[in-house]
Steps between C-alpha positions, in 0.01 A plus 500: 500500500423648838476260789153506660472640849484243777186659641312512170170322464624297206805385696279403795274298274791321337664435836175365641449277196851361532456440872167329439655269244777407742252462785278272295797272436596491864301300754633717782380831358382745764185706495691829463584428137135434430399824671750699293379331185136572589581866565688541174237307307221716641692811394562342160144378449338827608750768408419860559625785290689648797710182525595499134572874487792438736661265245773623267447515124721193458292299746178605329642405160605163640152454642352578159727244341420224749123547541247392241366786292145453626576510871399784729858539620625539142243773426575680826876499437446621141279782626764616747774490236286697253428758767870540578598518134236760419680757714836419342382605156467848348148523643643607834689787337198595291292529816767713670533721193124552475482594870783748448328644193179544697685687774672730250173576322324567832775740606492675159124537517519638854775749400298622201226638725 
């Protein structure tokens, strides 16, 4: 399995959660851990499509596996994966072939006049 990128949103969220757990156990926890957690939580709670599009397929699949099926994040990740997979199927080649066929027929029609 591919190792997630250090800069990925999912890794930031997990790192912030781990830091928050450690900070909550420690009486000497500084405010910087809380700020990082708040930043990551805000990104997690209000994700935008542009943030999730940057994730790899493996990270999106992991997100689908860890989020509840009714959550907004789950639906957003599923939508992005479906969009990516739709262009990996024969539909992409069918579209290219139909465009090529249109060009050939247009050229043939033009040459017939």
